[in-house]
C-alpha positions in Angstrom: 64.0 -6.6 -197.9 62.8 -7.8 -201.3 64.3 -11.4 -202.6 66.0 -11.0 -205.7 65.6 -14.1 -208.3 69.0 -15.3 -207.2 67.7 -15.4 -203.5 64.4 -16.8 -204.6 66.0 -19.6 -206.2 68.1 -20.2 -202.9 65.0 -20.1 -200.9 63.4 -22.7 -203.2 66.4 -24.9 -203.0 66.2 -24.8 -199.1 62.3 -25.4 -198.8 61.7 -22.0 -197.5 59.7 -21.1 -200.3 57.8 -23.9 -202.1 55.9 -23.5 -205.6 54.5 -26.6 -206.9 55.1 -26.9 -209.8 58.1 -25.1 -209.4 58.2 -22.2 -212.4 60.9 -22.8 -215.0 63.4 -22.2 -216.3 65.1 -20.3 -213.9 67.2 -18.4 -216.2 66.7 -17.5 -220.0 68.9 -19.3 -222.5 68.9 -19.7 -226.2 67.1 -22.7 -225.8 64.5 -21.1 -223.4 64.6 -17.5 -224.2 61.8 -16.9 -221.7 61.8 -17.2 -217.9 59.0 -16.7 -215.3 61.5 -15.2 -213.0 62.0 -11.2 -213.1 64.9 -9.8 -211.1 62.8 -9.3 -208.1 59.8 -11.5 -208.8 58.1 -14.6 -210.2 55.2 -14.9 -212.5 52.5 -17.4 -211.7 49.9 -18.8 -214.3 46.1 -18.6 -214.3 44.1 -22.1 -213.7 41.6 -23.3 -216.2 38.8 -23.1 -213.1 37.1 -19.8 -212.9 34.2 -18.7 -210.6 31.8 -16.9 -212.3 29.1 -14.8 -210.7 25.4 -16.6 -211.1 22.5 -14.5 -212.5 22.2 -11.4 -210.4 19.5 -12.1 -207.7 18.4 -9.6 -204.7 21.1 -10.2 -202.0 23.6 -8.3 -199.7 27.0 -9.2 -198.3 27.0 -8.8 -194.8 30.8 -8.9 -194.0 30.0 -9.0 -190.2 28.8 -12.6 -190.3 30.8 -15.8 -190.6 30.8 -18.1 -193.3 32.0 -16.2 -196.1 33.5 -18.9 -198.0 30.2 -20.8 -198.0 28.3 -17.8 -199.1 30.5 -17.1 -202.1 30.3 -20.7 -203.1 26.4 -19.8 -203.4 26.9 -17.1 -205.4 29.4 -18.3 -207.9 29.5 -21.1 -210.1 32.5 -23.1 -211.5 33.4 -22.6 -214.8 36.2 -24.4 -216.6 38.2 -22.5 -219.5 38.7 -24.8 -222.4 41.5 -23.8 -225.1 39.3 -21.0 -226.7 39.6 -19.4 -223.0 37.1 -17.0 -221.6 36.1 -13.4 -222.8 36.1 -11.0 -220.0 33.5 -8.1 -220.9 34.2 -4.6 -219.7 32.9 -4.2 -216.1 32.8 -8.0 -215.6 34.4 -9.7 -212.5 35.3 -13.3 -212.1 37.6 -15.4 -209.3 40.5 -17.2 -210.6 43.3 -19.1 -209.1 46.9 -20.1 -209.9 47.8 -23.5 -211.2 50.5 -23.3 -208.6 50.2 -24.3 -205.0 52.7 -21.7 -202.7 53.6 -22.7 -199.3 55.6 -20.3 -197.1 56.4 -22.6 -194.2 57.5 -21.3 -190.6 60.1 -23.4 -189.4 62.2 -23.2 -186.3 65.7 -22.2 -187.2 64.9 -21.1 -190.9 64.1 -17.7 -192.4 60.3 -17.1 -193.0 59.0 -15.4 -196.0 55.9 -13.4 -196.8 54.8 -12.4 -200.3 52.7 -9.7 -202.2 50.7 -10.8 -205.4 50.7 -8.2 -208.1 49.4 -7.8 -211.7 51.7 -7.3 -214.7 52.1 -3.9 -216.1 51.5 -5.0 -219.7 48.1 -6.5 -219.0 47.1 -3.5 -216.6 47.6 -1.1 -219.5 44.9 -3.1 -221.0 42.6 -2.7 -218.2 43.0 -5.9 -216.6 43.0 -6.2 -212.5 44.0 -9.2 -211.0 43.5 -8.3 -207.2 41.8 -6.1 -205.0 43.0 -4.3 -201.6 44.8 -7.4 -200.2 48.2 -8.3 -202.1 49.8 -9.9 -198.9 50.5 -13.6 -198.6 51.4 -14.1 -194.9 54.0 -16.5 -193.8 52.8 -19.7 -192.9 50.0 -20.0 -195.9 49.8 -23.0 -198.0 47.3 -23.3 -201.2 46.5 -21.8 -204.3 46.5 -18.1 -204.7 43.3 -16.4 -205.9 43.0 -13.8 -208.4 40.2 -11.2 -208.2 40.0 -10.5 -211.9 38.2 -7.7 -213.2 38.0 -5.7 -216.7 38.2 -2.0 -216.3 38.8 -1.4 -220.0 36.6 -0.7 -222.9 37.2 -3.8 -224.8 36.9 -7.6 -223.9 40.0 -9.3 -222.6 40.8 -13.0 -223.7 41.8 -15.0 -220.8 43.4 -18.5 -221.3 44.5 -21.4 -219.1 48.3 -21.2 -218.2 48.2 -17.6 -218.7 51.1 -15.7 -216.5 48.4 -13.1 -215.2 50.3 -12.3 -212.0 53.6 -12.2 -210.3 54.8 -12.6 -206.4 57.2 -10.4 -204.9 58.8 -12.0 -201.6 60.1 -10.5 -198.6 62.1 -12.0 -195.6 59.7 -11.7 -192.1 61.9 -10.4 -189.4 61.5 -12.8 -186.5 60.0 -16.1 -186.2 56.0 -15.5 -186.7 53.7 -17.4 -184.5 51.5 -19.9 -186.9 48.1 -18.0 -187.3 46.3 -19.8 -190.1 43.5 -18.0 -192.1 40.2 -19.2 -193.4 41.9 -19.6 -196.7 44.7 -22.0 -195.5 44.8 -24.9 -197.7 42.6 -23.5 -200.5 42.8 -25.1 -203.9 39.5 -23.3 -205.5 39.3 -19.4 -206.2 36.2 -19.1 -203.7 38.4 -20.8 -200.9 38.8 -23.8 -198.9 35.9 -26.4 -198.4 35.1 -28.9 -195.9 36.1 -32.4 -196.7 32.6 -33.4 -196.4 31.2 -31.2 -199.0 30.8 -33.0 -202.3 32.8 -31.6 -205.5 30.3 -30.1 -207.9 31.2 -30.7 -211.7 32.4 -27.6 -213.4 30.2 -25.9 -216.0 32.1 -26.3 -219.4 31.5 -23.1 -221.6 32.5 -22.2 -225.3 
């Protein structure tokens, strides 16, 4: 069962879905003619912090080996967009993440929800893809949501901080699931969660 915008609001009010900061306004008005809520989805914004591939070097991703997050952190470098944004050239790929932190708590006696992250039709018609193959945000997840962003068009696409590039569609889970946290639980960066002991790297600022 896909949640309507009204049911999404009810779940937010009950704490069964948590989005921080919460998208607003909930409904369009004369004062606020635009709302991030569609009839069955809510738009989420692009954080200014991207992860951009370093210069190509001979290597192979061996998907059988553990530690994928640490490997991705070596392959990508952090890049912070300024007001001028980032021009994504045809065929180029970057990782981004949501401004919003999303939590789908599993609580006894309360309904549980899962979500799907999808792109937006108008942007897709320009050639913008914001996720590959795995749209599901499982019940129990907490963290920012990573966008796998690629330009499949023939022209550059300008990305900007706070641009609403993706949307979440929510579904109620039948039965109470047993928590099973993924390796990306608690992530705050596009490449995934990092050990607390790992030092922060200063993002690269580019024009």
